[in-house]
C-alpha positions in Angstrom: -73.5 96.2 -136.4 -70.0 95.6 -135.0 -66.9 94.3 -136.8 -64.7 91.5 -135.4 -62.1 91.6 -138.3 -58.7 90.4 -137.0 -60.4 89.0 -133.8 -60.6 85.4 -132.6 -63.7 83.9 -131.1 -63.9 80.7 -129.1 -67.4 79.1 -129.0 -67.9 76.2 -126.8 -70.7 73.9 -127.9 -70.5 75.4 -131.2 -71.4 72.2 -133.0 -75.1 72.6 -132.5 -78.0 74.8 -131.1 -77.2 78.2 -129.6 -73.5 77.6 -130.0 -73.9 76.9 -133.8 -76.0 80.1 -134.2 -73.4 82.2 -132.1 -70.5 80.8 -134.3 -72.5 81.8 -137.5 -73.2 85.3 -136.0 -69.6 85.9 -135.1 -68.2 84.8 -138.4 -70.6 87.2 -140.3 -69.0 89.9 -138.3 -65.6 88.9 -139.5 -64.1 86.9 -136.6 -62.1 83.7 -137.0 -64.3 81.4 -135.0 -62.9 78.3 -133.1 -65.9 76.0 -132.9 -65.2 73.9 -129.8 -67.4 70.8 -129.2 -67.1 67.3 -127.7 -68.4 66.0 -131.0 -65.8 66.9 -133.5 -68.0 65.9 -136.5 -70.6 68.3 -135.5 -68.0 71.0 -135.1 -66.6 70.2 -138.6 -70.1 70.3 -140.1 -70.6 74.0 -138.7 -67.0 74.9 -140.0 -68.0 73.8 -143.3 -71.3 75.8 -143.2 -69.4 78.8 -142.3 -66.7 78.5 -145.0 -69.6 77.9 -147.5 -70.6 81.5 -146.6 -67.0 82.8 -147.0 -66.3 82.8 -143.3 -63.3 81.6 -141.3 -63.6 78.8 -138.9 -61.7 76.0 -137.2 -63.1 72.9 -135.6 -61.5 71.7 -132.3 -62.5 68.8 -130.0 -62.4 69.9 -126.4 -64.1 68.8 -123.2 -64.4 72.2 -121.2 -64.7 70.3 -118.0 -61.1 69.0 -118.5 -58.6 71.7 -117.4 -55.7 70.2 -119.5 -57.8 70.2 -122.7 -58.8 73.8 -122.1 -55.3 74.9 -121.5 -54.1 73.0 -124.7 -56.8 74.9 -126.8 -56.0 78.2 -125.3 -52.1 77.5 -126.0 -53.0 77.0 -129.6 -55.2 80.3 -129.8 -52.6 82.3 -128.0 -49.8 81.1 -130.4 -51.9 82.4 -133.3 -52.4 85.7 -131.5 -48.7 86.1 -130.8 -47.9 85.5 -134.6 -50.3 88.2 -135.5 -48.7 90.7 -133.2 
């Protein structure tokens, strides 16, 4: 197995299906997982599932076909990375 401690993962479509499974798997390896979905309620549900398993996750609503929304999301993630350096 691999470890993702001190890493951030962004999972688009993370509120259901394969994205949900990927988010759980990355969290189990130690990543802080940004669960990105059009449906914020679904993303928040997955965040709660991950936190119940002692993982770290954040829900963000984003339409990945909208360039401005993607840029805003990346700006948030980059600001967290810059604080960690």
